C-alpha positions in Angstrom: -46.5 -14.9 -5.9 -48.5 -13.0 -8.5 -48.2 -15.9 -11.0 -49.7 -18.3 -8.4 -52.6 -15.9 -7.8 -53.3 -15.5 -11.5 -53.1 -19.2 -12.4 -54.3 -20.5 -9.0 -55.9 -23.8 -10.1 -53.6 -24.6 -13.0 -50.4 -24.5 -11.0 -50.0 -27.1 -8.2 -49.0 -25.6 -4.9 -46.2 -27.9 -4.1 -43.0 -26.6 -2.5 -41.0 -27.1 -5.6 -43.2 -24.9 -7.8 -43.3 -22.2 -5.1 -39.5 -22.3 -4.9 -39.2 -22.1 -8.7 -41.6 -19.2 -9.1 -40.4 -17.2 -6.1 -36.7 -17.9 -6.3 -34.5 -15.1 -7.9 -31.4 -16.4 -9.6 -28.7 -14.6 -11.5 -26.9 -16.0 -14.6 -23.1 -16.4 -14.6 -20.8 -17.0 -17.4 -21.5 -20.7 -17.4 -25.3 -20.1 -17.4 -25.9 -21.5 -14.0 -26.6 -19.7 -10.8 -23.7 -19.5 -8.4 -24.1 -19.1 -4.6 -21.4 -17.3 -2.8 -21.3 -17.2 1.0 -20.2 -14.2 3.0 -16.8 -15.6 3.9 -16.2 -17.0 0.4 -13.7 -14.8 -1.4 -14.1 -16.7 -4.6 -12.0 -15.3 -7.4 -11.6 -11.9 -5.9 -7.8 -12.3 -5.4 -5.6 -10.1 -7.5 -4.2 -11.8 -10.5 -0.5 -12.2 -11.1 0.9 -9.8 -13.8 2.1 -11.3 -17.0 4.6 -8.4 -17.6 8.3 -9.0 -17.2 10.3 -7.0 -14.6 12.2 -5.3 -17.4 9.0 -3.8 -18.8 7.7 -2.8 -15.4 10.9 -0.9 -14.6 11.2 0.9 -17.9 7.6 1.9 -18.7 4.6 3.4 -16.9 2.2 0.5 -17.1 -1.5 1.3 -17.8 -0.8 5.0 -18.3 -1.8 4.9 -22.0 -5.2 6.4 -22.7 -5.1 6.0 -26.5 -6.5 2.9 -28.3 -3.5 2.4 -30.5 -0.9 4.1 -28.3 1.9 2.6 -26.2 2.7 3.1 -22.5 5.1 6.0 -21.9 8.7 5.2 -20.9 10.1 6.3 -17.6 12.4 9.2 -18.1 15.4 10.1 -15.9 14.8 12.9 -13.3 16.9 15.4 -15.2 14.5 15.3 -18.2 11.5 16.5 -16.1 10.8 20.2 -15.5 12.0 21.8 -12.2 8.5 22.8 -11.1 7.4 19.2 -11.0 9.5 18.5 -7.9 7.8 21.3 -5.9 4.2 20.4 -6.6 3.7 18.4 -3.5 5.5 20.8 -1.1 3.4 22.0 1.8 2.0 25.5 1.3 1.0 27.7 4.3 -2.6 27.8 5.3 -4.6 31.0 5.6 -4.4 31.1 9.4 -0.6 30.8 9.2 -0.4 33.6 6.5 -2.6 35.9 8.6 -0.2 35.5 11.6 2.8 36.7 9.4 3.5 40.3 8.5 2.0 41.0 5.0 5.0 43.3 4.1 7.5 40.5 4.6 5.7 37.8 2.6 7.2 36.6 -0.7 5.2 37.2 -3.9 3.9 33.6 -4.1 2.8 33.7 -0.4 1.1 37.1 -0.9 -0.7 35.8 -3.9 -1.8 32.7 -2.0 -2.9 34.9 1.0 -5.1 37.1 -1.3 -6.6 34.1 -3.0 -7.5 32.3 0.3 -8.7 35.4 2.0 -11.0 36.3 -0.9 -12.4 32.7 -0.9 -13.0 32.8 2.9 -14.9 36.2 2.6 -17.1 34.9 -0.2 -18.0 31.8 1.8 -18.8 33.9 4.8 -21.0 36.2 2.8 -22.8 33.3 1.3 -23.5 31.7 4.7 -24.8 35.0 6.0 -27.2 35.3 3.0 -28.3 31.7 3.4 -29.3 32.3 7.0 -31.5 35.3 6.1 
């Protein structure tokens, strides 16, 4: 619209010129504007993988972070460290640890209780200071 105001007499005010000046288009790979409706999925569908089933079952695909490296191979379970199988185990929450007797807790549970309790106290102190 500013172009029409600046060059008022030199540009004819036909609908085609207005549409050309005011229309916003975006270039695509082919260089032409492409209109996509709301319901049109276009090419958003996942593409089929070119990898064979043998490679997928023997390697961790896309786990490589190095430019010249290869994807790591899947190892048997016996080759992994023992702690790995317990990483996703449920650990007790602070409220559950508070209900138990502190003297009967295992070392790991006691360590977790101290850590969570300290964190809760710090959060409480910060919220009290923020209110003042």
